[in-house]
N, C-alpha and C positions, 0 to 999 in steps of 0.2 A: 126452332125459335128458343132462344135462351130465356130462362126464368130468372127474374131479378130476385135477390134476397128479400125476405119479408122484412120491411122496414117499419111495419106498424108497431105501436106500443106493445101489443101482445107478443109479436115476434122478437122484439128487443128484450123482453123479459124472459122468454123461453130459453134463448141461447145461454145466458149465464147459468141458468138452472141446470142445463144439460152438462155444461163444462164442470160445474160444481159436483154433479153426480159422478162424472167420469173421474174427477180428482179424488173423490172419496173411495171409488172402486180401486184406483191405483194405490192409494195409501193403504187400503185394507190388504191388498195382495202383497205389498211390500212388508207389512207388519207380519203377515203369516210366514213369509220367507225368512225374515229375521228371527222370529220366534222358533221356527223349526230348526234353525242352525244352532240355537242356544238351548234347546230343550234337553233336559237330562235324559240320557239313554242308558239305563242299567245294562251292564255287560251280561252275556249269556253264560258266564262261568268258564269261558274258554281262556280267559286271562290267567296266566300262571301266578300263583301266590294270592295272598289276601290283601284287600285294600280297606279303606274306611270311608263308607258312604253316609256317615252321619249317625247320630244317636237316637235311639227310640225314646220317645217321651214317656214319662211315668204316668200314663193315663190309667184310670180304673175302669175295668170292664166286668161283664158278668159271664161266668163260665157256665157250661151246660148243666152243672150241678146246681146252679142257682146262687152259688157263692160269688162274692166280689173278689176280683184279683187285680192287683196293680202290677204293671209290667216290670217294675223294679223288683217284684217278688221273684222274678225269674233270674235275677243276678246270681251268678255262681254256676249257672248252666248255660251251655251253648244251645241254641234252638233254631229249628228250621220253620219258616213261616210261609203261609200262602193266604190268599184272599179268595173266598168262595161265597156262595149262598145256596141253601139247600134246595130251592125250587129251580135252580139253574138247569136249563136244557142244553147249554153249550158245553164249554170245556170243564166245568166244575166237577162232574162225576169222574172224569179222567184225572183231574188234579188230585181229587181225594183218593182215588184208587192208587195213584203214584205215591201219595203220602202213606197209605197203608203198606205199600211195598217197602218204603223207607223204614217205617216202624219195625217191620219184620226183619229186614236185612241188616239194620243197625242195632238189633237188640243187644248186641255184645258191647256197645259203646256206652259206658256209664257217663252220666253228666250231660246227656243229650236229650232234649225234649222236642216235641213237635207242636206247632201252634197254628190252628186254622181260624182266621178271622172271618166272621160273616159280615157282608156289606148290606144285608137286608134285615135290619133290626125290627121292622114292622111285622115280618112273618116268622123270622127265625128266633122264636122264643127259646128259653132254656129247655122246655119240654121237646120242642121240635128238634133242637140240636142234639138232645140225648137220643132221640129215635134215629137220627141221621148217623150219629157216631156209632150206634150199635150195629148198623148195617155194615160198617167197615171195620168192625172189631177193634175200635179205638181203645187203647189202654188208658183208663182215666188218670193213671199216675204219670203217664209220659206224653199223652196227646191231648192237648187242651182245645176246646172250641169256645171262642170268645166273641162277645157282641157288646156293642155300646150304642148310644144314640147316633143317628145318622151323621150329624155334623162331626162328631168325634171320629167315626169310621172313615168318612171322606177325607178328613185331614190326615189321619194315620196312614191311609193307603196312598194318597196322592202326594201330600207335602212331605211326609216323613219317610215312607218306604219308596217313594217315586214310582209307585205301581198303580196306574189308573184303575179305579174300581168303582162300580156303581150298580147297586141292585136294581135301580129303576131303569137304567139304560142297558142292562145286560152287558155292561162293558167292564172287563176286569183283566188283569194281567195273567199270563200263563207262566209266570216266573215263580220260582221258589227263592226265598232270601235266607241267608245264614246270618244269625246274630250271635255275637260272642258273649262271654260271661259278664261283661260290663255294659251290655245293651248297645253295642256298636254294630251297625250293619256292615258285614265284611265281604260278602260276595252274593252274586245272583246266578241262578241256574235255569236254563230253559227246559221246559218239559220235553221237548222234542230232541234234545241233545242225547245221542246214544251213550255218551260218556258221562252223563250227569251223575250217576251214582258213584262212579269211581272218583270223579273230581270232588264231589261232596264229601265222601269218606276221607279223602286225603286232607281236605281243608278242616274238617271237624277234628280229626286227630291232631293236626297241627295246632289248632286252637287249644285243645286240651293237653298239649304238651306230650303227645304220644306219637308224633310223626315229625318229618322234616320241618324245621322252622322256615317261615316265609320271609 
């Protein structure tokens, strides 16, 4: 026995609501697909030569020493950056260990600095950052640990460096970024790339005028 469609006032009201809900779901899925296609995807350092991925803004942060530092103060030096937080139980310890290796292996390159940005300003106080830096033998003259209010750090990581990072969500990039002497982001390198150090050294030397130009 066939059942007739519900023609009651209630049934007539339910159907448009269902169709509207389905329409919203379809629109949401379409938006996700479109956004994923246009989302900025930093390269992993495999691209030959240097590019320009935008300029680092002149924001003022606090270094582990407790002193304020504006990113424009780094002009004149090339620098390698990453985003971490000291209480991270994910990839941060490995990121910082890799940065320590870079500090050691690139000790012969004058004009190169290393910068670790903390995305957890509530817990990563200058004192905490000093303790963390000591564990990895970070040279205070070459390797900076910087932190700023959360809004500043979120904008710097996501909008400027295109590297998602959040201390609250334990979400952050495992890329290193290379910044030139004028504050332009020139390349990215993935921590798992076995050729990372070789590529990074070549790019740094090129920026400093000591290697093949790109």
